[in-house]
TORKOL-4160 file (C-alpha; in steps of 0.2 Angstrom, whole numbers, padded with zeros to 4 digits, m for minus):
92
<pt num="1" X="0000" Y="0000" Z="0000"/>
<pt num="2" X="0006" Y="0017" Z="m0004"/>
<pt num="3" X="m0001" Y="0032" Z="0005"/>
<pt num="4" X="0004" Y="0050" Z="0003"/>
<pt num="5" X="0000" Y="0066" Z="0013"/>
<pt num="6" X="0006" Y="0084" Z="0012"/>
<pt num="7" X="0004" Y="0085" Z="0031"/>
<pt num="8" X="0017" Y="0080" Z="0044"/>
<pt num="9" X="0009" Y="0065" Z="0051"/>
<pt num="10" X="0022" Y="0062" Z="0064"/>
<pt num="11" X="0018" Y="0080" Z="0071"/>
<pt num="12" X="m0001" Y="0076" Z="0069"/>
<pt num="13" X="0001" Y="0060" Z="0080"/>
<pt num="14" X="0011" Y="0070" Z="0093"/>
<pt num="15" X="m0004" Y="0083" Z="0093"/>
<pt num="16" X="m0017" Y="0068" Z="0095"/>
<pt num="17" X="m0024" Y="0073" Z="0078"/>
<pt num="18" X="m0019" Y="0057" Z="0069"/>
<pt num="19" X="m0021" Y="0039" Z="0076"/>
<pt num="20" X="m0004" Y="0032" Z="0082"/>
<pt num="21" X="m0008" Y="0014" Z="0077"/>
<pt num="22" X="m0013" Y="0019" Z="0059"/>
<pt num="23" X="0003" Y="0030" Z="0058"/>
<pt num="24" X="0013" Y="0015" Z="0063"/>
<pt num="25" X="0005" Y="0004" Z="0050"/>
<pt num="26" X="0007" Y="0016" Z="0036"/>
<pt num="27" X="0025" Y="0021" Z="0041"/>
<pt num="28" X="0034" Y="0005" Z="0034"/>
<pt num="29" X="0045" Y="0014" Z="0022"/>
<pt num="30" X="0044" Y="0033" Z="0021"/>
<pt num="31" X="0049" Y="0043" Z="0006"/>
<pt num="32" X="0050" Y="0061" Z="0007"/>
<pt num="33" X="0048" Y="0069" Z="m0010"/>
<pt num="34" X="0050" Y="0088" Z="m0012"/>
<pt num="35" X="0036" Y="0098" Z="m0019"/>
<pt num="36" X="0036" Y="0101" Z="m0038"/>
<pt num="37" X="0041" Y="0119" Z="m0036"/>
<pt num="38" X="0057" Y="0112" Z="m0029"/>
<pt num="39" X="0059" Y="0100" Z="m0043"/>
<pt num="40" X="0058" Y="0112" Z="m0058"/>
<pt num="41" X="0068" Y="0099" Z="m0069"/>
<pt num="42" X="0053" Y="0087" Z="m0068"/>
<pt num="43" X="0040" Y="0099" Z="m0075"/>
<pt num="44" X="0044" Y="0096" Z="m0093"/>
<pt num="45" X="0045" Y="0077" Z="m0092"/>
<pt num="46" X="0030" Y="0076" Z="m0082"/>
<pt num="47" X="0020" Y="0088" Z="m0094"/>
<pt num="48" X="0026" Y="0078" Z="m0109"/>
<pt num="49" X="0020" Y="0062" Z="m0100"/>
<pt num="50" X="0003" Y="0070" Z="m0097"/>
<pt num="51" X="0001" Y="0077" Z="m0114"/>
<pt num="52" X="0004" Y="0059" Z="m0121"/>
<pt num="53" X="m0008" Y="0052" Z="m0109"/>
<pt num="54" X="m0022" Y="0064" Z="m0113"/>
<pt num="55" X="m0018" Y="0066" Z="m0131"/>
<pt num="56" X="m0024" Y="0049" Z="m0136"/>
<pt num="57" X="m0043" Y="0053" Z="m0134"/>
<pt num="58" X="m0052" Y="0053" Z="m0151"/>
<pt num="59" X="m0054" Y="0071" Z="m0157"/>
<pt num="60" X="m0040" Y="0078" Z="m0147"/>
<pt num="61" X="m0024" Y="0084" Z="m0156"/>
<pt num="62" X="m0007" Y="0079" Z="m0149"/>
<pt num="63" X="0002" Y="0095" Z="m0145"/>
<pt num="64" X="0019" Y="0100" Z="m0139"/>
<pt num="65" X="0025" Y="0112" Z="m0127"/>
<pt num="66" X="0032" Y="0128" Z="m0134"/>
<pt num="67" X="0046" Y="0138" Z="m0126"/>
<pt num="68" X="0034" Y="0151" Z="m0119"/>
<pt num="69" X="0023" Y="0138" Z="m0111"/>
<pt num="70" X="0038" Y="0129" Z="m0103"/>
<pt num="71" X="0044" Y="0146" Z="m0096"/>
<pt num="72" X="0027" Y="0149" Z="m0088"/>
<pt num="73" X="0026" Y="0131" Z="m0081"/>
<pt num="74" X="0044" Y="0132" Z="m0074"/>
<pt num="75" X="0040" Y="0149" Z="m0065"/>
<pt num="76" X="0023" Y="0144" Z="m0058"/>
<pt num="77" X="0023" Y="0138" Z="m0040"/>
<pt num="78" X="0011" Y="0124" Z="m0041"/>
<pt num="79" X="0003" Y="0124" Z="m0024"/>
<pt num="80" X="m0007" Y="0109" Z="m0030"/>
<pt num="81" X="0009" Y="0100" Z="m0034"/>
<pt num="82" X="0010" Y="0086" Z="m0048"/>
<pt num="83" X="m0009" Y="0084" Z="m0047"/>
<pt num="84" X="m0012" Y="0102" Z="m0052"/>
<pt num="85" X="0000" Y="0101" Z="m0066"/>
<pt num="86" X="m0009" Y="0085" Z="m0072"/>
<pt num="87" X="m0026" Y="0094" Z="m0071"/>
<pt num="88" X="m0019" Y="0109" Z="m0081"/>
<pt num="89" X="m0012" Y="0098" Z="m0095"/>
<pt num="90" X="m0028" Y="0088" Z="m0096"/>
<pt num="91" X="m0039" Y="0104" Z="m0097"/>
<pt num="92" X="m0027" Y="0111" Z="m0110"/>
């Protein structure tokens, strides 16, 4: 099972706002992944992956990122992280 959270669950357990037993079960192997705004080099590869994924629908034309779009994406802070990037590409 893989679970993720943008909250510090250890801190939540200490504050009695998250169940200790559930935290113990979920915390087998922890991976700390920096937010997307701290991994600018991942924005273009992720964007291309999402474009390929959503460009296969009938009636949708497969597009590529122009330099202006790349510059915009690399400057955007992505408060919603990778999920926000995915939603923006899907809507686009």
